[in-house]
All heavy atoms as a GROMACS GRO file, in nm:
protein
  414
    1MET      N    1   0.084  -0.119   0.001
    1MET     CA    2   0.000  -0.001   0.001
    1MET      C    3   0.087   0.124   0.000
    1MET      O    4   0.181   0.133   0.076
    1MET     CB    5  -0.087   0.002   0.126
    1MET     CG    6  -0.212  -0.083   0.120
    1MET     SD    7  -0.308  -0.067   0.273
    1MET     CE    8  -0.431   0.045   0.214
    2GLY      N    9   0.053   0.220  -0.083
    2GLY     CA   10   0.125   0.347  -0.081
    2GLY      C   11   0.050   0.445   0.008
    2GLY      O   12  -0.052   0.414   0.065
    3GLY      N   13   0.102   0.564   0.021
    3GLY     CA   14   0.038   0.665   0.097
    3GLY      C   15   0.137   0.745   0.181
    3GLY      O   16   0.257   0.713   0.182
    4GLU      N   17   0.087   0.844   0.249
    4GLU     CA   18   0.178   0.932   0.324
    4GLU      C   19   0.245   0.862   0.441
    4GLU      O   20   0.344   0.913   0.494
    4GLU     CB   21   0.106   1.056   0.367
    4GLU     CG   22  -0.008   1.035   0.465
    4GLU     CD   23  -0.083   1.162   0.500
    4GLU    OE1   24  -0.133   1.226   0.407
    4GLU    OE2   25  -0.083   1.199   0.619
    5LEU      N   26   0.192   0.749   0.486
    5LEU     CA   27   0.254   0.675   0.596
    5LEU      C   28   0.326   0.548   0.549
    5LEU      O   29   0.364   0.465   0.632
    5LEU     CB   30   0.151   0.641   0.702
    5LEU     CG   31   0.088   0.760   0.777
    5LEU    CD1   32  -0.014   0.709   0.879
    5LEU    CD2   33   0.192   0.845   0.841
    6ALA      N   34   0.345   0.534   0.418
    6ALA     CA   35   0.414   0.414   0.366
    6ALA      C   36   0.553   0.404   0.428
    6ALA      O   37   0.624   0.502   0.442
    6ALA     CB   38   0.426   0.425   0.213
    7GLY      N   39   0.588   0.283   0.468
    7GLY     CA   40   0.715   0.259   0.529
    7GLY      C   41   0.724   0.287   0.677
    7GLY      O   42   0.826   0.269   0.740
    8LYS      N   43   0.612   0.334   0.736
    8LYS     CA   44   0.605   0.364   0.878
    8LYS      C   45   0.529   0.252   0.951
    8LYS      O   46   0.453   0.180   0.890
    8LYS     CB   47   0.534   0.496   0.902
    8LYS     CG   48   0.590   0.613   0.827
    8LYS     CD   49   0.725   0.651   0.886
    8LYS     CE   50   0.774   0.778   0.810
    8LYS     NZ   51   0.905   0.819   0.857
    9VAL      N   52   0.547   0.243   1.079
    9VAL     CA   53   0.474   0.150   1.164
    9VAL      C   54   0.400   0.232   1.269
    9VAL      O   55   0.458   0.317   1.334
    9VAL     CB   56   0.570   0.047   1.234
    9VAL    CG1   57   0.490  -0.042   1.329
    9VAL    CG2   58   0.643  -0.034   1.133
   10GLY      N   59   0.271   0.204   1.282
   10GLY     CA   60   0.191   0.270   1.384
   10GLY      C   61   0.149   0.171   1.489
   10GLY      O   62   0.121   0.055   1.459
   11LEU      N   63   0.144   0.217   1.614
   11LEU     CA   64   0.096   0.138   1.726
   11LEU      C   65  -0.029   0.200   1.780
   11LEU      O   66  -0.029   0.319   1.817
   11LEU     CB   67   0.203   0.130   1.837
   11LEU     CG   68   0.161   0.068   1.970
   11LEU    CD1   69   0.123  -0.078   1.952
   11LEU    CD2   70   0.274   0.084   2.072
   12VAL      N   71  -0.139   0.124   1.784
   12VAL     CA   72  -0.265   0.178   1.828
   12VAL      C   73  -0.315   0.092   1.946
   12VAL      O   74  -0.332  -0.029   1.929
   12VAL     CB   75  -0.371   0.179   1.717
   12VAL    CG1   76  -0.501   0.235   1.768
   12VAL    CG2   77  -0.320   0.256   1.595
   13THR      N   78  -0.334   0.152   2.061
   13THR     CA   79  -0.392   0.084   2.173
   13THR      C   80  -0.542   0.112   2.176
   13THR      O   81  -0.589   0.212   2.125
   13THR     CB   82  -0.327   0.128   2.308
   13THR    OG1   83  -0.350   0.268   2.325
   13THR    CG2   84  -0.179   0.097   2.308
   14GLY      N   85  -0.617   0.020   2.237
   14GLY     CA   86  -0.760   0.037   2.236
   14GLY      C   87  -0.821   0.017   2.101
   14GLY      O   88  -0.919   0.080   2.063
   15ALA      N   89  -0.756  -0.065   2.018
   15ALA     CA   90  -0.791  -0.075   1.877
   15ALA      C   91  -0.911  -0.166   1.847
   15ALA      O   92  -0.952  -0.175   1.732
   15ALA     CB   93  -0.667  -0.127   1.800
   16SER      N   94  -0.967  -0.230   1.947
   16SER     CA   95  -1.077  -0.323   1.916
   16SER      C   96  -1.209  -0.253   1.884
   16SER      O   97  -1.300  -0.313   1.831
   16SER     CB   98  -1.095  -0.423   2.032
   16SER     OG   99  -1.130  -0.356   2.152
   17SER      N  100  -1.220  -0.123   1.921
   17SER     CA  101  -1.345  -0.052   1.892
   17SER      C  102  -1.322   0.100   1.898
   17SER      O  103  -1.215   0.147   1.939
   17SER     CB  104  -1.454  -0.091   1.995
   17SER     OG  105  -1.416  -0.048   2.123
   18GLY      N  106  -1.423   0.173   1.855
   18GLY     CA  107  -1.425   0.316   1.868
   18GLY      C  108  -1.315   0.389   1.795
   18GLY      O  109  -1.278   0.355   1.684
   19ILE      N  110  -1.261   0.492   1.863
   19ILE     CA  111  -1.158   0.575   1.803
   19ILE      C  112  -1.032   0.500   1.771
   19ILE      O  113  -0.967   0.520   1.668
   19ILE     CB  114  -1.126   0.695   1.897
   19ILE    CG1  115  -1.248   0.788   1.906
   19ILE    CG2  116  -1.003   0.773   1.847
   19ILE    CD1  117  -1.235   0.898   2.009
   20GLY      N  118  -0.996   0.403   1.857
   20GLY     CA  119  -0.877   0.322   1.833
   20GLY      C  120  -0.888   0.241   1.706
   20GLY      O  121  -0.794   0.235   1.626
   21ARG      N  122  -1.006   0.179   1.684
   21ARG     CA  123  -1.030   0.101   1.566
   21ARG      C  124  -1.025   0.190   1.441
   21ARG      O  125  -0.962   0.159   1.340
   21ARG     CB  126  -1.165   0.032   1.574
   21ARG     CG  127  -1.192  -0.064   1.461
   21ARG     CD  128  -1.329  -0.134   1.485
   21ARG     NE  129  -1.341  -0.253   1.406
   21ARG     CZ  130  -1.363  -0.254   1.277
   21ARG    NH1  131  -1.376  -0.142   1.210
   21ARG    NH2  132  -1.372  -0.372   1.214
   22ALA      N  133  -1.094   0.306   1.448
   22ALA     CA  134  -1.094   0.399   1.336
   22ALA      C  135  -0.954   0.451   1.303
   22ALA      O  136  -0.917   0.464   1.186
   22ALA     CB  137  -1.190   0.514   1.368
   23THR      N  138  -0.874   0.474   1.406
   23THR     CA  139  -0.738   0.521   1.386
   23THR      C  140  -0.653   0.413   1.317
   23THR      O  141  -0.579   0.444   1.223
   23THR     CB  142  -0.673   0.561   1.521
   23THR    OG1  143  -0.752   0.664   1.581
   23THR    CG2  144  -0.530   0.604   1.505
   24ALA      N  145  -0.666   0.291   1.361
   24ALA     CA  146  -0.591   0.181   1.297
   24ALA      C  147  -0.628   0.167   1.150
   24ALA      O  148  -0.539   0.152   1.066
   24ALA     CB  149  -0.619   0.050   1.372
   25LEU      N  150  -0.757   0.173   1.120
   25LEU     CA  151  -0.800   0.164   0.980
   25LEU      C  152  -0.747   0.280   0.897
   25LEU      O  153  -0.704   0.262   0.783
   25LEU     CB  154  -0.952   0.157   0.974
   25LEU     CG  155  -1.015   0.026   1.024
   25LEU    CD1  156  -1.167   0.043   1.039
   25LEU    CD2  157  -0.980  -0.092   0.933
   26ALA      N  158  -0.752   0.400   0.953
   26ALA     CA  159  -0.703   0.519   0.882
   26ALA      C  160  -0.553   0.510   0.857
   26ALA      O  161  -0.505   0.544   0.749
   26ALA     CB  162  -0.739   0.645   0.955
   27MET      N  163  -0.478   0.467   0.958
   27MET     CA  164  -0.333   0.455   0.942
   27MET      C  165  -0.298   0.352   0.837
   27MET      O  166  -0.211   0.372   0.752
   27MET     CB  167  -0.266   0.417   1.078
   27MET     CG  168  -0.273   0.532   1.177
   27MET     SD  169  -0.202   0.484   1.336
   27MET     CE  170  -0.029   0.503   1.299
   28ALA      N  171  -0.372   0.240   0.835
   28ALA     CA  172  -0.346   0.136   0.737
   28ALA      C  173  -0.382   0.188   0.597
   28ALA      O  174  -0.308   0.163   0.502
   28ALA     CB  175  -0.429   0.011   0.771
   29ALA      N  176  -0.492   0.261   0.587
   29ALA     CA  177  -0.531   0.317   0.456
   29ALA      C  178  -0.427   0.417   0.403
   29ALA      O  179  -0.412   0.432   0.282
   29ALA     CB  180  -0.667   0.382   0.468
   30ALA      N  181  -0.356   0.480   0.496
   30ALA     CA  182  -0.252   0.577   0.458
   30ALA      C  183  -0.118   0.510   0.431
   30ALA      O  184  -0.020   0.574   0.404
   30ALA     CB  185  -0.236   0.682   0.567
   31GLY      N  186  -0.115   0.374   0.442
   31GLY     CA  187   0.006   0.301   0.404
   31GLY      C  188   0.089   0.247   0.518
   31GLY      O  189   0.189   0.179   0.493
   32ALA      N  190   0.054   0.279   0.642
   32ALA     CA  191   0.135   0.229   0.755
   32ALA      C  192   0.109   0.082   0.782
   32ALA      O  193   0.001   0.032   0.760
   32ALA     CB  194   0.102   0.308   0.883
   33SER      N  195   0.211   0.014   0.829
   33SER     CA  196   0.194  -0.119   0.893
   33SER      C  197   0.146  -0.088   1.034
   33SER      O  198   0.198   0.002   1.098
   33SER     CB  199   0.324  -0.196   0.897
   33SER     OG  200   0.369  -0.223   0.767
   34VAL      N  201   0.046  -0.160   1.080
   34VAL     CA  202  -0.017  -0.123   1.209
   34VAL      C  203  -0.008  -0.237   1.306
   34VAL      O  204  -0.040  -0.353   1.276
   34VAL     CB  205  -0.164  -0.084   1.185
   34VAL    CG1  206  -0.227  -0.034   1.314
   34VAL    CG2  207  -0.178   0.021   1.076
   35VAL      N  208   0.033  -0.204   1.430
   35VAL     CA  209   0.029  -0.295   1.541
   35VAL      C  210  -0.092  -0.254   1.627
   35VAL      O  211  -0.097  -0.137   1.669
   35VAL     CB  212   0.158  -0.290   1.628
   35VAL    CG1  213   0.144  -0.384   1.746
   35VAL    CG2  214   0.280  -0.323   1.543
   36VAL      N  215  -0.189  -0.341   1.641
   36VAL     CA  216  -0.312  -0.309   1.717
   36VAL      C  217  -0.312  -0.387   1.846
   36VAL      O  218  -0.284  -0.507   1.850
   36VAL     CB  219  -0.437  -0.337   1.631
   36VAL    CG1  220  -0.443  -0.242   1.514
   36VAL    CG2  221  -0.442  -0.482   1.581
   37ALA      N  222  -0.342  -0.316   1.956
   37ALA     CA  223  -0.344  -0.377   2.087
   37ALA      C  224  -0.477  -0.345   2.157
   37ALA      O  225  -0.527  -0.233   2.147
   37ALA     CB  226  -0.227  -0.326   2.173
   38ALA      N  227  -0.531  -0.445   2.227
   38ALA     CA  228  -0.654  -0.430   2.304
   38ALA      C  229  -0.677  -0.558   2.382
   38ALA      O  230  -0.605  -0.658   2.364
   38ALA     CB  231  -0.772  -0.398   2.214
   39ARG      N  232  -0.780  -0.555   2.468
   39ARG     CA  233  -0.810  -0.675   2.546
   39ARG      C  234  -0.895  -0.777   2.473
   39ARG      O  235  -0.885  -0.896   2.500
   39ARG     CB  236  -0.883  -0.635   2.674
   39ARG     CG  237  -0.796  -0.556   2.769
   39ARG     CD  238  -0.871  -0.511   2.889
   39ARG     NE  239  -0.970  -0.411   2.846
   39ARG     CZ  240  -1.041  -0.338   2.929
   39ARG    NH1  241  -1.031  -0.355   3.058
   39ARG    NH2  242  -1.124  -0.249   2.883
   40ARG      N  243  -0.975  -0.733   2.378
   40ARG     CA  244  -1.070  -0.823   2.312
   40ARG      C  245  -1.004  -0.884   2.187
   40ARG      O  246  -0.999  -0.823   2.081
   40ARG     CB  247  -1.197  -0.750   2.280
   40ARG     CG  248  -1.270  -0.707   2.406
   40ARG     CD  249  -1.400  -0.638   2.379
   40ARG     NE  250  -1.372  -0.510   2.315
   40ARG     CZ  251  -1.466  -0.431   2.267
   40ARG    NH1  252  -1.592  -0.467   2.272
   40ARG    NH2  253  -1.435  -0.317   2.210
   41GLU      N  254  -0.957  -1.009   2.206
   41GLU     CA  255  -0.881  -1.075   2.101
   41GLU      C  256  -0.960  -1.100   1.972
   41GLU      O  257  -0.906  -1.086   1.860
   41GLU     CB  258  -0.829  -1.208   2.159
   41GLU     CG  259  -0.712  -1.265   2.088
   41GLU     CD  260  -0.645  -1.377   2.164
   41GLU    OE1  261  -0.665  -1.392   2.286
   41GLU    OE2  262  -0.568  -1.451   2.100
   42ALA      N  263  -1.087  -1.140   1.988
   42ALA     CA  264  -1.168  -1.168   1.867
   42ALA      C  265  -1.187  -1.043   1.781
   42ALA      O  266  -1.179  -1.049   1.657
   42ALA     CB  267  -1.302  -1.224   1.909
   43GLU      N  268  -1.210  -0.929   1.846
   43GLU     CA  269  -1.227  -0.805   1.772
   43GLU      C  270  -1.097  -0.763   1.703
   43GLU      O  271  -1.098  -0.708   1.591
   43GLU     CB  272  -1.279  -0.693   1.862
   43GLU     CG  273  -1.424  -0.707   1.901
   43GLU     CD  274  -1.451  -0.801   2.015
   43GLU    OE1  275  -1.357  -0.872   2.058
   43GLU    OE2  276  -1.565  -0.806   2.061
   44LEU      N  277  -0.984  -0.786   1.768
   44LEU     CA  278  -0.854  -0.756   1.708
   44LEU      C  279  -0.834  -0.841   1.582
   44LEU      O  280  -0.786  -0.796   1.480
   44LEU     CB  281  -0.740  -0.778   1.806
   44LEU     CG  282  -0.719  -0.678   1.915
   44LEU    CD1  283  -0.605  -0.722   2.006
   44LEU    CD2  284  -0.694  -0.539   1.857
   45ALA      N  285  -0.869  -0.970   1.591
   45ALA     CA  286  -0.852  -1.058   1.477
   45ALA      C  287  -0.937  -1.011   1.361
   45ALA      O  288  -0.893  -1.014   1.243
   45ALA     CB  289  -0.889  -1.202   1.516
   46THR      N  290  -1.057  -0.968   1.391
   46THR     CA  291  -1.147  -0.916   1.285
   46THR      C  292  -1.084  -0.792   1.219
   46THR      O  293  -1.083  -0.777   1.097
   46THR     CB  294  -1.284  -0.880   1.342
   46THR    OG1  295  -1.343  -1.001   1.395
   46THR    CG2  296  -1.377  -0.821   1.236
   47LEU      N  297  -1.032  -0.703   1.302
   47LEU     CA  298  -0.969  -0.579   1.253
   47LEU      C  299  -0.848  -0.612   1.164
   47LEU      O  300  -0.832  -0.557   1.055
   47LEU     CB  301  -0.927  -0.492   1.368
   47LEU     CG  302  -0.853  -0.363   1.333
   47LEU    CD1  303  -0.935  -0.274   1.240
   47LEU    CD2  304  -0.816  -0.287   1.462
   48VAL      N  305  -0.762  -0.701   1.211
   48VAL     CA  306  -0.646  -0.739   1.130
   48VAL      C  307  -0.690  -0.798   0.997
   48VAL      O  308  -0.632  -0.767   0.892
   48VAL     CB  309  -0.557  -0.839   1.208
   48VAL    CG1  310  -0.453  -0.904   1.116
   48VAL    CG2  311  -0.489  -0.770   1.322
   49GLY      N  312  -0.796  -0.880   0.999
   49GLY     CA  313  -0.848  -0.936   0.874
   49GLY      C  314  -0.896  -0.829   0.778
   49GLY      O  315  -0.871  -0.837   0.656
   50GLU      N  316  -0.964  -0.727   0.830
   50GLU     CA  317  -1.009  -0.616   0.745
   50GLU      C  318  -0.892  -0.539   0.684
   50GLU      O  319  -0.896  -0.504   0.565
   50GLU     CB  320  -1.097  -0.521   0.824
   50GLU     CG  321  -1.232  -0.577   0.863
   50GLU     CD  322  -1.314  -0.481   0.947
   50GLU    OE1  323  -1.302  -0.359   0.928
   50GLU    OE2  324  -1.391  -0.528   1.028
   51ILE      N  325  -0.793  -0.512   0.768
   51ILE     CA  326  -0.678  -0.437   0.718
   51ILE      C  327  -0.603  -0.518   0.611
   51ILE      O  328  -0.569  -0.464   0.506
   51ILE     CB  329  -0.583  -0.401   0.835
   51ILE    CG1  330  -0.651  -0.295   0.924
   51ILE    CG2  331  -0.448  -0.350   0.784
   51ILE    CD1  332  -0.578  -0.268   1.054
   52GLU      N  333  -0.583  -0.647   0.636
   52GLU     CA  334  -0.512  -0.730   0.540
   52GLU      C  335  -0.593  -0.748   0.412
   52GLU      O  336  -0.538  -0.753   0.304
   52GLU     CB  337  -0.474  -0.861   0.604
   52GLU     CG  338  -0.366  -0.847   0.708
   52GLU     CD  339  -0.328  -0.977   0.780
   52GLU    OE1  340  -0.408  -1.074   0.772
   52GLU    OE2  341  -0.224  -0.978   0.841
   53ALA      N  342  -0.726  -0.758   0.422
   53ALA     CA  343  -0.813  -0.774   0.305
   53ALA      C  344  -0.806  -0.652   0.212
   53ALA      O  345  -0.824  -0.664   0.092
   53ALA     CB  346  -0.954  -0.800   0.349
   54SER      N  347  -0.776  -0.535   0.271
   54SER     CA  348  -0.766  -0.414   0.192
   54SER      C  349  -0.624  -0.390   0.142
   54SER      O  350  -0.594  -0.283   0.090
   54SER     CB  351  -0.818  -0.294   0.271
   54SER     OG  352  -0.732  -0.266   0.380
   55GLY      N  353  -0.532  -0.486   0.166
   55GLY     CA  354  -0.399  -0.477   0.116
   55GLY      C  355  -0.297  -0.425   0.216
   55GLY      O  356  -0.180  -0.408   0.183
   56GLY      N  357  -0.340  -0.403   0.340
   56GLY     CA  358  -0.250  -0.352   0.442
   56GLY      C  359  -0.184  -0.460   0.522
   56GLY      O  360  -0.202  -0.579   0.497
   57SER      N  361  -0.106  -0.420   0.618
   57SER     CA  362  -0.032  -0.512   0.704
   57SER      C  363  -0.061  -0.478   0.849
   57SER      O  364  -0.051  -0.360   0.890
   57SER     CB  365   0.119  -0.499   0.677
   57SER     OG  366   0.193  -0.577   0.765
   58ALA      N  367  -0.098  -0.580   0.927
   58ALA     CA  368  -0.128  -0.554   1.069
   58ALA      C  369  -0.092  -0.672   1.155
   58ALA      O  370  -0.089  -0.787   1.109
   58ALA     CB  371  -0.279  -0.529   1.085
   59LEU      N  372  -0.062  -0.644   1.278
   59LEU     CA  373  -0.026  -0.745   1.379
   59LEU      C  374  -0.108  -0.713   1.504
   59LEU      O  375  -0.112  -0.600   1.548
   59LEU     CB  376   0.124  -0.738   1.412
   59LEU     CG  377   0.171  -0.818   1.533
   59LEU    CD1  378   0.167  -0.968   1.500
   59LEU    CD2  379   0.313  -0.775   1.570
   60SER      N  380  -0.176  -0.817   1.558
   60SER     CA  381  -0.251  -0.793   1.682
   60SER      C  382  -0.174  -0.837   1.806
   60SER      O  383  -0.099  -0.936   1.804
   60SER     CB  384  -0.384  -0.865   1.676
   60SER     OG  385  -0.367  -1.005   1.681
   61VAL      N  386  -0.188  -0.760   1.913
   61VAL     CA  387  -0.124  -0.793   2.039
   61VAL      C  388  -0.233  -0.784   2.149
   61VAL      O  389  -0.268  -0.675   2.192
   61VAL     CB  390  -0.009  -0.692   2.073
   61VAL    CG1  391   0.054  -0.728   2.206
   61VAL    CG2  392   0.095  -0.691   1.960
   62PRO      N  393  -0.286  -0.898   2.189
   62PRO     CA  394  -0.387  -0.898   2.297
   62PRO      C  395  -0.321  -0.855   2.429
   62PRO      O  396  -0.205  -0.893   2.459
   62PRO     CB  397  -0.433  -1.045   2.305
   62PRO     CG  398  -0.389  -1.106   2.177
   62PRO     CD  399  -0.268  -1.032   2.134
   63THR      N  400  -0.388  -0.770   2.500
   63THR     CA  401  -0.337  -0.719   2.627
   63THR      C  402  -0.434  -0.749   2.740
   63THR      O  403  -0.543  -0.799   2.716
   63THR     CB  404  -0.312  -0.566   2.619
   63THR    OG1  405  -0.437  -0.505   2.589
   63THR    CG2  406  -0.210  -0.533   2.512
   64ASP      N  407  -0.400  -0.714   2.861
   64ASP     CA  408  -0.494  -0.727   2.973
   64ASP      C  409  -0.505  -0.604   3.054
   64ASP      O  410  -0.438  -0.509   3.038
   64ASP     CB  411  -0.459  -0.844   3.060
   64ASP     CG  412  -0.326  -0.832   3.130
   64ASP    OD1  413  -0.257  -0.730   3.114
   64ASP    OD2  414  -0.288  -0.925   3.201
   0.00000   0.00000   0.00000
């Protein structure tokens, strides 16, 4: 993916919903590889799937 954040890595906490989820999607759309962290593992997996389906790169890190 190209974009103004191509070649950058973003870390988003609270990424399973709300502003964190929207931020992760926006960063991925701008070309960043995104590390998403949150407590809800299933929601993170869904988010990673969406990012990867749109051609982006993401890694989930479940937290507590």
